[in-house]
Structure formats: structure tokens, C-alpha cells
DRENVO-544699 format. One line per field, with one value per residue: x, y negated, z negated of N, C-alpha, C in turn. Coordinates in nm, 4 decimals. Each point is the difference from the previous one (the first is absolute). Last residue first. Layout:
n.x c(X | ...);
n.y c(Y | ...);
n.z c(Z | ...);
ca.x c(X | ...);
ca.y c(Y | ...);
ca.z c(Z | ...);
c.x c(X | ...);
c.y c(Y | ...);
c.z c(Z | ...);
end
This chain:
n.x c(-2.3758 | 0.0582 | 0.4130 | 0.3637 | 0.0106 | 0.1795 | 0.4687 | 0.1990 | -0.0169 | 0.3120 | 0.4306 | 0.0623 | 0.0546 | 0.4220 | 0.3176 | -0.0225 | 0.1933 | 0.4650 | 0.1605 | -0.0205 | 0.3389 | 0.4153 | 0.0390 | 0.0790 | 0.4386 | 0.3044 | -0.0005 | 0.2417 | 0.4768 | 0.2818 | 0.2219 | 0.3369 | 0.3902 | 0.3205 | 0.2915 | 0.4627 | 0.0693 | 0.0873 | 0.2272 | 0.0305 | -0.3039 | 0.0488 | 0.3180 | 0.4231 | 0.2423 | -0.0484 | -0.4927 | -0.3513 | 0.1591 | 0.1371 | -0.2832 | -0.4216 | -0.2205 | -0.2961 | -0.4478 | -0.3070 | -0.0994 | -0.4035 | -0.2801 | 0.0173 | -0.2942 | -0.4366 | -0.1129 | -0.0304 | -0.3862 | -0.4000 | -0.0533 | -0.1324 | -0.4579 | -0.2751 | -0.0055 | -0.2613 | -0.4614 | -0.1447 | -0.0417 | -0.3840 | -0.3976 | -0.0721 | -0.1927);
n.y c(-1.6265 | -0.1798 | -0.2050 | 0.2882 | 0.1880 | -0.2584 | -0.0102 | 0.3592 | 0.0008 | -0.2684 | 0.1716 | 0.2916 | -0.1880 | -0.1655 | 0.3083 | 0.1332 | -0.2836 | 0.0256 | 0.3426 | -0.0645 | -0.2598 | 0.2091 | 0.2726 | -0.2150 | -0.1345 | 0.3226 | 0.1136 | -0.2698 | 0.0661 | 0.3552 | 0.2010 | 0.3406 | 0.2904 | 0.3930 | 0.1953 | -0.1289 | -0.4189 | -0.1736 | -0.0242 | 0.3025 | 0.0904 | 0.0795 | -0.2598 | -0.0592 | 0.4638 | 0.4414 | 0.1210 | -0.0504 | 0.0336 | 0.4858 | 0.3958 | 0.3171 | 0.4811 | 0.4342 | 0.3158 | 0.3170 | 0.1085 | 0.0129 | 0.3871 | 0.3956 | 0.0965 | 0.2444 | 0.4165 | -0.0261 | -0.2101 | 0.2453 | 0.3130 | -0.1560 | -0.0775 | 0.3755 | 0.1704 | -0.2284 | 0.0880 | 0.3887 | -0.0229 | -0.2044 | 0.2512 | 0.2978 | -0.1563);
n.z c(-2.6607 | 0.4495 | 0.1301 | 0.1135 | 0.4333 | 0.3493 | 0.0433 | 0.2256 | 0.4707 | 0.2317 | 0.0648 | 0.3602 | 0.4309 | 0.1196 | 0.1556 | 0.4504 | 0.3191 | 0.0629 | 0.2750 | 0.4669 | 0.1960 | 0.0774 | 0.3823 | 0.4123 | 0.0951 | 0.1538 | 0.4576 | 0.3041 | 0.0390 | 0.2185 | 0.5119 | 0.2760 | 0.1615 | -0.2755 | -0.3414 | 0.0341 | 0.3248 | 0.5061 | 0.4429 | 0.3924 | 0.4160 | 0.4801 | 0.2375 | -0.2213 | -0.1130 | -0.1748 | -0.2488 | -0.3441 | -0.4692 | -0.0707 | 0.2225 | -0.0647 | -0.1332 | 0.1180 | -0.0321 | -0.2025 | -0.4942 | -0.2607 | 0.0551 | -0.2779 | -0.3701 | -0.0216 | -0.2212 | -0.4778 | -0.1804 | -0.0083 | -0.3437 | -0.4225 | -0.0673 | -0.0877 | -0.4365 | -0.3185 | -0.0123 | -0.2225 | -0.4649 | -0.1728 | -0.0180 | -0.3553 | -0.4000);
ca.x c(-0.0045 | -0.1334 | -0.0978 | 0.0194 | -0.0487 | -0.1460 | -0.0475 | 0.0244 | -0.0960 | -0.1324 | 0.0008 | -0.0060 | -0.1339 | -0.0896 | 0.0289 | -0.0545 | -0.1454 | -0.0332 | 0.0245 | -0.1064 | -0.1235 | 0.0091 | -0.0139 | -0.1395 | -0.0825 | 0.0214 | -0.0718 | -0.1431 | -0.0360 | -0.0873 | -0.0186 | -0.1378 | -0.0136 | -0.0861 | -0.1370 | -0.0069 | 0.0478 | -0.1061 | 0.0187 | 0.1007 | -0.0434 | -0.0914 | -0.1148 | -0.0951 | 0.0388 | 0.1434 | 0.0778 | -0.0762 | -0.0156 | 0.0188 | 0.1406 | 0.0480 | 0.0094 | 0.1376 | 0.0717 | -0.0121 | 0.1361 | 0.0655 | -0.0317 | 0.0962 | 0.1173 | 0.0122 | -0.0021 | 0.1207 | 0.1177 | -0.0035 | 0.0305 | 0.1433 | 0.0724 | -0.0191 | 0.0765 | 0.1425 | 0.0250 | -0.0020 | 0.1201 | 0.1162 | -0.0048 | 0.0521 | 0.1441);
ca.y c(0.0809 | 0.0582 | -0.1046 | -0.0549 | 0.0983 | -0.0013 | -0.1240 | 0.0124 | 0.0949 | -0.0632 | -0.0970 | 0.0739 | 0.0582 | -0.1103 | -0.0395 | 0.1054 | -0.0115 | -0.1176 | 0.0313 | 0.0902 | -0.0769 | -0.0884 | 0.0814 | 0.0450 | -0.1151 | -0.0278 | 0.0995 | -0.0272 | -0.1210 | 0.0344 | -0.1117 | -0.0448 | -0.1395 | -0.0194 | 0.0368 | 0.1417 | 0.0369 | -0.0005 | -0.1070 | 0.0322 | -0.0478 | 0.0975 | 0.0106 | -0.1080 | -0.1245 | -0.0207 | 0.0322 | -0.0103 | -0.1392 | -0.1042 | -0.0322 | -0.0953 | -0.1371 | -0.0288 | -0.1007 | 0.0179 | 0.0018 | -0.1241 | -0.1058 | 0.0005 | -0.0775 | -0.1228 | 0.0283 | 0.0730 | -0.0851 | -0.1012 | 0.0675 | 0.0294 | -0.1263 | -0.0460 | 0.0895 | -0.0287 | -0.1295 | 0.0199 | 0.0762 | -0.0889 | -0.0931 | 0.0707 | 0.0072);
ca.z c(-0.1243 | -0.0167 | -0.0230 | -0.1345 | -0.0951 | 0.0104 | -0.0617 | -0.1446 | -0.0550 | 0.0013 | -0.1097 | -0.1256 | -0.0143 | -0.0348 | -0.1376 | -0.0855 | 0.0012 | -0.0797 | -0.1406 | -0.0440 | -0.0079 | -0.1162 | -0.1207 | -0.0079 | -0.0367 | -0.1417 | -0.0796 | 0.0062 | -0.0727 | -0.1119 | -0.0923 | -0.0126 | 0.0371 | 0.1158 | -0.0303 | -0.0326 | -0.1329 | -0.0999 | -0.0970 | -0.0994 | -0.1307 | -0.0578 | 0.0895 | -0.0264 | 0.0662 | -0.0101 | 0.1188 | 0.1227 | 0.0425 | -0.1006 | -0.0171 | 0.0992 | -0.0495 | -0.0395 | 0.0767 | 0.1437 | 0.0524 | -0.0398 | 0.0951 | 0.1091 | -0.0404 | 0.0784 | 0.1428 | 0.0391 | -0.0174 | 0.1066 | 0.1266 | 0.0007 | 0.0158 | 0.1378 | 0.0869 | -0.0164 | 0.0620 | 0.1452 | 0.0348 | -0.0118 | 0.1137 | 0.1161 | -0.0131);
c.x c(-0.0189 | -0.0122 | -0.1396 | -0.1040 | 0.0139 | -0.0603 | -0.1524 | -0.0513 | 0.0162 | -0.1043 | -0.1357 | -0.0019 | -0.0137 | -0.1416 | -0.0916 | 0.0224 | -0.0669 | -0.1515 | -0.0355 | 0.0156 | -0.1158 | -0.1285 | 0.0049 | -0.0223 | -0.1465 | -0.0841 | 0.0160 | -0.0802 | -0.1483 | -0.0506 | -0.0972 | -0.0093 | -0.1407 | -0.0182 | -0.0940 | -0.1442 | -0.0261 | 0.0571 | -0.1099 | 0.0205 | 0.0986 | -0.0504 | -0.1048 | -0.1223 | -0.1009 | 0.0440 | 0.1473 | 0.0779 | -0.0660 | -0.0066 | 0.0169 | 0.1486 | 0.0511 | 0.0074 | 0.1430 | 0.0840 | 0.0018 | 0.1439 | 0.0672 | -0.0264 | 0.1048 | 0.1232 | 0.0214 | 0.0053 | 0.1263 | 0.1225 | 0.0010 | 0.0399 | 0.1514 | 0.0775 | -0.0104 | 0.0863 | 0.1471 | 0.0303 | 0.0062 | 0.1293 | 0.1200 | 0.0024 | 0.0629);
c.y c(-0.0819 | 0.0810 | 0.0564 | -0.1063 | -0.0516 | 0.0967 | -0.0051 | -0.1239 | 0.0149 | 0.0926 | -0.0686 | -0.0943 | 0.0723 | 0.0527 | -0.1118 | -0.0344 | 0.1029 | -0.0188 | -0.1158 | 0.0368 | 0.0873 | -0.0809 | -0.0848 | 0.0820 | 0.0390 | -0.1181 | -0.0235 | 0.0961 | -0.0265 | -0.1233 | 0.0382 | -0.1177 | -0.0541 | -0.1482 | -0.0114 | 0.0438 | 0.1478 | 0.0378 | -0.0051 | -0.1058 | 0.0308 | -0.0441 | 0.0966 | 0.0052 | -0.1090 | -0.1340 | -0.0331 | 0.0323 | -0.0122 | -0.1393 | -0.1138 | -0.0270 | -0.0940 | -0.1442 | -0.0136 | -0.0988 | 0.0065 | -0.0078 | -0.1319 | -0.1111 | -0.0061 | -0.0816 | -0.1255 | 0.0279 | 0.0702 | -0.0896 | -0.1004 | 0.0668 | 0.0203 | -0.1294 | -0.0461 | 0.0861 | -0.0379 | -0.1306 | 0.0210 | 0.0711 | -0.0935 | -0.0908 | 0.0675);
c.z c(-0.1216 | -0.1286 | -0.0238 | -0.0304 | -0.1442 | -0.1018 | -0.0003 | -0.0718 | -0.1509 | -0.0614 | -0.0093 | -0.1199 | -0.1332 | -0.0221 | -0.0469 | -0.1474 | -0.0898 | -0.0057 | -0.0907 | -0.1478 | -0.0474 | -0.0162 | -0.1260 | -0.1267 | -0.0137 | -0.0457 | -0.1487 | -0.0843 | -0.0010 | -0.0732 | -0.1115 | -0.0963 | -0.0141 | 0.0265 | 0.1178 | -0.0245 | -0.0291 | -0.1356 | -0.1056 | -0.1058 | -0.1098 | -0.1373 | -0.0547 | 0.0913 | -0.0319 | 0.0587 | -0.0188 | 0.1264 | 0.1363 | 0.0624 | -0.1004 | -0.0193 | 0.1088 | -0.0482 | -0.0500 | 0.0804 | 0.1530 | 0.0515 | -0.0367 | 0.1015 | 0.1114 | -0.0344 | 0.0845 | 0.1496 | 0.0472 | -0.0086 | 0.1154 | 0.1308 | 0.0035 | 0.0240 | 0.1451 | 0.0908 | -0.0091 | 0.0737 | 0.1509 | 0.0386 | -0.0033 | 0.1223 | 0.1223);
end
């Protein structure tokens, strides 16, 4: 029990001491800059494309679902 208390105290101390590092950078200017040359036409959330990543995640999720259904059907046939 004493080990758990010491571990918790150490983890809390590390968290409190390193929390200031998360405020080290200043935020970027809104929309990437003030002029179109600096990227002022980007949307509020940023200009990164997310379409390809969503397709990959959807395909992986569908594959995982098919695998789980196959395993359940296989288990029902053997029982």
C-alpha cells in the first residue's frame, strides 16, 4: 500500500512540474496569417486534408467488424 501511495505522489509531482511546458508556445495567428500570402484563406480548423485518413479508418473498422462476425459465426458452428 505504501508503494502505491509513493507512486501516486511521484506521478502527481511529475505532472505538476511538467504542466508548464504545455504553455511554452504562443498560439498561431488566426487562419494562418493576416494576408492571403501568409495563408489567410485557410478554414478555421486548419487546412489539413482529412478525407484519406477517414477512408482508411472506415475500411479498417469495417474489416474488424467482419472479422468479429466471422469469429462469432465460427464459434456458433463448433458449439
